[in-house]
N, C-alpha and C positions, 0 to 999 in steps of 0.2 A: 580282175585283170585289175580292172577300174580303182581296188581297192588296195591292190601293189602299188599302184601308181601314185595315189594318193600319200600312201606311208611313204612313200619315197619321194613327192615334195616337198614334205614336212620336214622329213630327218636333212633334206637338203637346205628347207629355209634355216632349219637349228642351226645345221652345219656352218652356212651362211654368218647368220649374227653373231655364234659365236666369233668367227673368224674376223668380222668387220668391226666388232668390240674390242676385240685382244690388236687388230693392227689400229683403231682410236687411237688420233692424236694426243685426245684426255686422256691423264692416266690418273685413276679416283683416288689410287694409293697417296700419289704422290701431294696430291691438292689437301689430301687429312692427315698427311706427318708434316705438311706446311700449316696448317690451318691449327695443329698440335702448336706446332714450334710458336705461334704467332702468339694464340691464347698462355701458353706458359709467359712468353716476354708480358703480355700487358697485364698477368696476376702480380707479375714481379714487380713493376710499376709501381703498379697499384699496393704492394705489399709496402715499398718504398717510402708513396707517399703517405698513405696513411701513418706511418709510422714519423714523419717529418711532422704531418699537422698534427700528430700526438706531441712533439718536441716543443711545435709553436705554439700549445695550447698551452703546456706547461711554464713555457716563457711569460704569455699572456698572464698568466694569474699570479707568474713569481713581481711580474713590474705592479700588476694590479696592487698584491701589498703594499711594494714599495710606494706607488703612489701615495698611500695614506699618510703616510710618514716625511714624504718630499717637502720642499717651503712652498708654499701658498700666497701668489702674485695677488696683492690689495690693489684696489682703486687707488689713483693720484689724491693725496690727500691734501688740504692748503695745508697754508703755514701763517699763523698767524703771531704776528710776531707786536710785543708790546700792545696788543688791540687791533691793529693792520691787518689787515688779509692781504700777503704780500702776490704779484701775478705768477711768482713763480710756485710749480707743482711740486711734489716728491711722491716717487712708485716707492711701497712697502713693501719689504717681505716679511712674509710670519714664519718661522721654523721652529717646531717645537716649542712653542712658544713664548717666542722673545722674535722683537721684530729688529728686522735688518734696512739700512737706506744706504743706496749710494756714495762714497765717499766726496763728491760731487756734490749732492743736493745737502749732506750735514755741515759741509761750508758753506754752503749759501745759506740755510740757516742761522750758525751760527755769526756769518758777517753782513746778510743783508747785502749782500754784494756777488759778482765772479770773482772765483781763486783759483787762478790759472800759471801755469799746470801744477800739476802736481804729481809726485812719479816714488818708487820703494825702490829704497837701492839695498840689494843684494850684502855689500863689502858693508855698509856703515851697518846694516840692519834697521833700518830708519827711513821713518814714510817723511819724506820732503815736501812742502808743501810753498809753492810762490815758484817764480824763473828760475832759471839757471845766473847767479852770480856771474855776472860783467866784470870789465877790467877797474880795478881800483872800490872792487865794492858795492860798484853800479849795479841793477838788472834789466835786458834785454829789453827793449820795448816791444819786438816780435814775438816774446814770451808771453804777453798782456794775450786777452781776449781782444780779436777785430771787433770793434762795433759797430761798424758799416763800412760799406767799398760801392764804387760804381766804377764799372771799369767799358771798354769797349770794343769790338772785336773785326767791325766792319761797318760797310757805309750806309747801312742801315739805324749804327747805332744798337745794335741789340748787346744787351749784356755777353762778356766776356768773362776772363778767366783772374782766377789771381794764386798766388803762390806767397806760400810762409817759411823762412827756415829751411828752403831745397835748394841744393849743391848745383844747381844752374846755371844763377848769377854771377855776370863777371863781366870788368868796364876794363878796357884793356888789359885781357888776358886777367887779370885780379881777379881771383872769388871771395863774393862778399859769404860767409856761409850763415848767418844770423841779417834774412832780410825780408821783404815783402814785394812782391812784382807783382803787376799787374796791365792787362793789355790796354791797349789806348790809339788812335787811328787817326790819319789825315785824310782825307778823300778833299778832291778836288773841287768837286762842283756844291762844296757846305760856304756855308757866309763864314767869314772873318768871324760872325758873334755864336756859331751856330751851340747850342748845348751838348750837341754828342762830343764837343771837344775836349769838354772837362769830363777830369775824372778824380777821385780821389781814395784816400785809406782811411777810414777814422778809427779811433780809441779813447777811453774814456782812467783817465789817470787821477780823479777822484782829489785831487788836490795834494796827492802822498809824496811828491817829487821839487827837487828843487831846480835841477839842471835837467837839458837833452843834450845828445850832442851825438850827430850822425856822418854820415856821407848822402846826397843826391846824387845820380844819374841816370842814364839811359842805358840798358845793357847791350853788350854786344851784340845780339841777335836782333836789334832793334835794326830798319832796312834804310838804308844810305837816303839822306835826304831828311831824317828824322829829327824835328828842334821842339822845345817847348818852353813851359813856365814853370816850374813849382812854385807855389804860393802856401805858408804855413799861417794856420789857424789857429788860439789858443782862447777856447772862449770864447768862439766868432770875430777875433778880434784878430785882424791879417798881421803877424808879426816880422816875416818874412816873403821873400821873396829873389827868385835869382833865373834868367834864362839858363838855358842849358843845350847842348846838341851832340849828335851822334859823334863819339871817337874822341870828343873832350873829358878829363881827367873830372873825377865826381866832384859834387862840392862841400865839403867841411862846413856842418854848422852847426854853431852851439847857440844854447838860448836857453833865459833863462825862464821856469815853468813853475815858478811858488805859486801853490794857492791854485792852480788853474786843475779845468778838473776835464775837456773835454782838446785834444788835440786833431785836428783836421791837416791831412795836407794832400794840395789837390796839383791836378800837373795840368795843363791844358797845350792841345796840339796846336802848334801855329800853321798859321794860311799858307799852302803851296799850289803851284799848280798841275800836281802828280799826290799818286795815291800812296802811303806808308804805313806798314804796320810801326808800333811804339812799344819797347819795354820799358815804363819808367820802373824805378824802384829806391828806396829804404834799406840802405845798409847798414847793418854794424850800431845800428842805434842804440847806447847807453842811458839809462838815467837814473839818477843818482838824487838818494833822498838826505 
């Protein structure tokens, strides 16, 4: 009897386990199918990455071959002109056994001074060296390189901005497209002789010109009350001086510059009991040979 009871208990336990497994929320078949699907997806991604890696390696090999025939940048070289080593250094490019140098640098080699600007004119199929021609065959001063400047943008006297040939300079609504403008400042607590009132722009003329014509003024964006004094120096000698204020017409200036090497145009902000931003400018300045 006990034997029959034991068999019955075992049979009951097996049936119970089978029912429990069948009714379990864990469906091993579904899990297996999901894992198989994930595996196939990962394998596909792996195969794709493997192919991309092979493609990239092929490109690397191709670029490595090209690099062997690409231009090689050499260190900057000194220029020795008539036995004298110049301050200016020239970067060379070595390509297929030939040396190349940037046009700005080669112009310096030939002339021993900066020649600017130069441009390629596709319509004329020509290389044009030197400034654009101005009225009556003159050249615009602001096409020459600026050799030095000082501008002031706040009461601490921090260095300010300047702009060259920008379509932002206007005086009484008139736009001066050939121009140089810069920041100047008037601070109520500065002494009347404070050096921060003084700003300037400077050009090297190399004695190449005979006459200079230009307009001096304060841009319309200068703040109310802005005023000051322009002073022009040629080779350190004062040659012209004039007072000007915001809202006034520009001052037309004509100067003889025969044999002059350095042109310096200063602006001194007048003392006042208020603060203001000032934008002095030189407009349509033309040099004649």
